[in-house]
N, C-alpha and C positions, 0 to 999 in steps of 0.2 A: 181634697174634695171627697165627700161621701156620696155614694151613688145608690140608685134603686136598680138592683140587678135581678133579672129573671134567669133562672137556670132550668133547662128543659132536657128531658130524656124520655124514652119510652116508658121506663119504670124508675122508681126511686125506692129507697129503703122503706119498710123492712124487706122488700124483695132483695134477694142476695145476688150479687154479681160484682165484677171488677169495676165497671163503669158506675154502677149504683153506689159503690163505696167512694169513688172519686167525687160523685155528686154530693154525698154526705160531707166529705172532708172539705170540699171547696165551698160549699154553702156555710159550713161552720166557720171556716177561716174568714170569709168575707164578713160574716156577722160579728166575729170576734174583733174585726177592725172597723166596726160601727157602720158598715153598709147595710142597707135594707135589702134583704134577700127573700125571694119567693121561688119555690120549686114547682114546676109544672110537669106533670107526668100522666101517662095513660093509666097507670096502676101504681099503688103505693099508699102510704099513710103518713101522718105527721110523725116525724122521727126525732124532733127536738122541740122543746117548749118555746124556743125563741125564733123558730124558722117556720114560715107559712108554707103549706103544701096545698096545691090545688090539682085535683085529678079530673081528667076528662077522657073517657074511653077512646075518643077519636085521636088521641095522641099516642095510643098504644100500638103494639105490634100484632095483637091477636084479636083486634076488633073485627066483627063480621063484615061491617060496611067497608072497612079498609081492605080486607081479604077479597071481598067480592069485586071491589074496584080494581084490584090487581088482576084478578082473573079476567074481568071484562077487557081490560087494556091488552092483556096477552092475546085475546081473541080478536083484536082489531077494533074494539069498541071503546074509545077513550072518554065517552060522554059521562059515564058514572064517576070516573076518576076526576074529571074536570069539575063536576058538581060538588064532589066531596072536598076537593082542593079549595073551592070558593067558600064552603061551609067552615073549614078549618081556618082559612085566612080571616074570615069575618070574626070567628071566635077569638083568634089570637090578637087581632087588632083591637078588639074591645078589652081583652084580658090584660094586654100589655100597655095600655094607654099611659099609665103613670111611670113606666120604667125608662131608664136611661140606656139600657143595653140588654140584649138577649144572648145568653151563652147556651148554644145547642150542642149537646154531647152526642156525637155519632149519628145523629138523625139526617145529616146531609151526606153521609158516606156509606150507610148501610141500607139494604133493600127491604126494610121491614115496614115502612109506611111511606110510600111514594107521594100520596096526597099531602102529607105533612111536609115532606121534603120540598115539594113544589110550592107550597104556601110560604115557607120560610124563604125560598129563593125569591119569590115575588116581593116579600117585605124588604129584603136586602136590596133587590134591584131598584125598587121604588124609593129607596132612601128614607123610608118611614121610621125606621128604628135601626141603630147600629146592631149588626149581627156578628157574633163570633162563633164560627164552627169549630168545635173542639174535636179534632180528628184522632180517634184512637186506632181505628182499623178500617179496612176496606176489603170486600170479597175479591177485588181485582188483584190483590197481592198474592193470590194462591193459584197455582197452575190448574186446578180442577174446578174453577168457578163455572157455573152454568152458562151455556152459550147465550141464553135469552138476555143475560145482563148486558150484552153488547147492543141490544135492540132498543128502540124507542118504546116506552118512556124511561126504561131502566137506565139507559146510558146517560141520563142527567147526573148520575152518581159519579161519572168519570170527568166531570167538568168543574173547574173553579170559576165562580161567578163574580163579576165585578160588583162591588157593594158589600161583599162578605169578606170578613177577615178570618183567615184560617190559622189554627194553632195545631201543630203536630207535637206529639208527646216525647219525641226523641229526634236526634239528628238523622238517624236511619229512616225513621218514618217521614221526615221532611223530604229526604231524597226520593222516597217512593211516591209520596203524594205529588212532588214536583214533576216526576216523570209522568204520572197519571194525568195531571192537569196541564202539562205542557209548559211549565214554568213555576217559579217559586216567588213570584212577585208579592203575593199576599200571605205567604207562609211564615209564621214565627214558630219558634220552639220553646215550649214551656213544659218541663218534665212533670210527671206525676210525683207527688211528694209523700212524705210520711209525717205523722204528727207524734213526736215523742211524748207529748203531754198525755195523749190518749194511750199510746203504746205502753208507756211505763206506769200509767195511772199516777202521774205526779200530783203531789199535794198542792192545793191552790196557793199556799204561801210560797212554795218553790216556784210555781209557775209565774207568780208575780215578780219574784226576784230575777228569774231567767229573762222575762220580757223587759223589765226595767234596765237590766244590765246587758241585754242582748248577748247572753252567754252562748246561744247556739251559733253565733257568728264568730266565736273565738277561734284562734288558730291552734291553741293548745291550752288545756285546762289542767291545773294541778290542784289537788285537794289535800289539806292537812287537818284531820279531825282531832284536835287536841284542845284541852283547856288552856286558858291563858296563864302559862306558868313558864318561868325562865328555863327550866330543864327541858322544855319542849323545843327550845332553840328556834323560835319563830323568826327572829331577826335574820337567821341564816336563810330561811325560806325567802325572805324579802330580797336579800342580796343575790340569791340564785335567780330569782325572777328578773332582776336587773341584768345579771350576767347573760341570761338567755336572750334578752332584748339586744344586748350588745353583740351577740353572736347570730343575730338575724331571725330569731324565733319570737314572735309576739305572744309570749306566754302570759297567762293570768293565774293568780294564786287565790284559792278559796280557803281561808283559815276559818274553820267552822266552830272553833271552841268557844264556849261561854266562859264567863268569869268563874274562877274557882271559889265556891261559897265559903271555903275554909281558909282562903288566902286573900286577906284584904289588900295586899300589894298588887293584885292582878290588874286593878284599874290603872295604877301607875305604869305597869308594864304595857298595857294597851296603848297608853298615850305615847310611850317611847316607840312602840312599833309604828304608830301613825306618823310620828315625827320622822322616823327613818325612811318610811315609804315616800314621804314628801321630799325629803332630802335627796333621795335617789331617783326621783321623778317617776315613780310607779304607783302613785296613790290611786289612780283609776284602775289599776290592774291587780291590786292586792285588796281583796274584800275580806274584812274581818267581821264575820257574821254576828259575833257577840254584841256589837254596837251598831249594826246596820240599821239605817233609818231610810224608809221609803220616801220618795219624792213628796208624798202626801203628808209627811211628818210622822207617820206611824212607825213604831219600832218593830222590826222583824222579831217575831216570837218563834225562835228555832225549836225544833223538836227532833226526836229520833227519826221521824219520817223525813224531815228536811235533810238531815245528814245522809240518810240512805239515798235520797234523790240526787244529792250533789255527788255522791259516789257514782251514780248511774250515768251522769252526763260528763264526768271527768275523764281525762286521758291517763293520768297516773295518780297513785297515792304517793305523797311525798312526806317522809317522816325523818327529820334530821335530829331527833331527840338525843340529848346528851346522856340520858339515863332513863331506864324503864324497868318495871318489875316484870312486865309481860309484853303484850303488844296486840291487844284485841283488834285494832284497825287492820292488821295484816290478815287476820282470820276473815274479817268482813270483806276485805278486798278479794281474798281468795274465793269467797262464795259467789261473787259476781264477776270473777275473771278480770278484775282491774289490776293492771300491772303496778308493781311496787318499786319505788326507789327510796332507800332508807339508809340511815347511818349503820355502820358495822359495830353494833353493840351486842353483848351476849344474847339477850332474849330475842332480838330480831334475827340473829344468826341461827339460833335454835329453831325458830319458826320458819324462817324463809329459806334456809338451806341454799340450794342452787337455783331456786325459782324466783329470786328477786334480784334487783340491781343494787349492790352495796357501794357506799363511799365511806372513806375514813373521815373522822371529825377534824383532822388537821388539814384536809384538802381545802383549797381555796374555792370560793363561789364560782369562779371561772372554770376551774377544773371539773367541778361537779356539773356545771352547765354542759361542758363538752361531753361528759359521761352520759348525761340525759339525752343529748342529741344522738349519740351513737346508739344508745339503748332504743330510742324512738325509731330508728331506721329498721330495727328488727321486728317491730310490732306491726305486722301486716294487718291483723284484725283491727288494731287500734287506728291505723291510718284509714282503713275503710270506714270505721265508725266516725272519725272526724270529717272525712269526705262527705259522708251521708248527712251529718248534722249541718255542715256549712252549705252544701249544695242542694240537698233534697228535703230539708225541713220546710214545711209549708209556709211558716212565717217568713223565712228567708226568701222563698220563692215569691211570696206576696210583695215584699219590698223591692226585690231586684227585677222581677219579670211581670207579675200579674198586674199590680197597680199601674206601672208605666204603660202597659198595654191598654188598660181601661181608660187612662187619661188620653192616650192617643186616639183610640177608636171613638170614644165619646166626643172628644174635641173635634175630630174630623166630621162627625155627624152634626155637631152644632154649627160648624162652618157652612155645611150644606143647607141647613134649615133656613 
């Protein structure tokens, strides 16, 4: 299902802030997965050509009417706040008429616009629109919070309301909101994420390959940047991939090399490699970029940028070459701190010294696989990298957490309608 999703915060980009950046990333993520997204904020501007932004000062934290309503309520006169709450409620009900769900970031947990908080509570309580409160923070988590926050109407921020689904950004925040609300019934955990596509400025061709092959979900990625030539020993790479599977690690091998334009036999070699991968049952896990065809039927046009991108997302550089004159890939791997596992041939020994993991060409694929597994245990930064890509990449969070939440929340709303 594709949904119409409204995302709301006091401000949105280009206003700079942590929650504002999450709003940017979340709206971009949902748009990338073909949902219709619109951002509502008190302050901000259009920050992406394919994401609508609507600003209304009454949704902000610095609006004079909002601040005056806060002041009057603190002085025992709630009428101004009640009137402003009705005004914001009416605006939201009109603005959100065509939406399937409202995701409100921090506005139900922070004391910056109580009329807005009360209006959204009313929408959720009346079951007029499914509401997800995305909880990043709360003033009640800090020992020096102002005493007035324990008084009416501020204490509405301490309650979890029926009809509203709450998301905490970590398990520790879930525990804290659970204590604040007196229970965890409506609390889910969906962590903040990172977008490697944006972080690494990945090329659109690479992005397409990553998404089609779901490379960010891989347990272990190896890259071999070599032309299709027998001295590159690519059949050994395929056998090591199989051996890693047999030893419990679901590795995937990215063989990036193109056909050698000076070697007409390279096409025959490619066919042999494909046949071997099929024979060993790893066809889905050995990607030979030289002949990769997208599901649309288009052939991948690899470039130096694509090669660099595949270095960036891989766990190790794997080079089982039988012979080389030099070893430029080792230099490239060194530049981006990519660990290297390679054959113990003279140029690789000269370049790698004590800083790479060597194997001898007469070692079996199983022995090399065991060596990789031992080497992998020492790579603490690499383990962290793989943990981040599998658990905290936005697209993975979307498939495992966010879309199931939207399905459940919107489905429950439909059942109540």
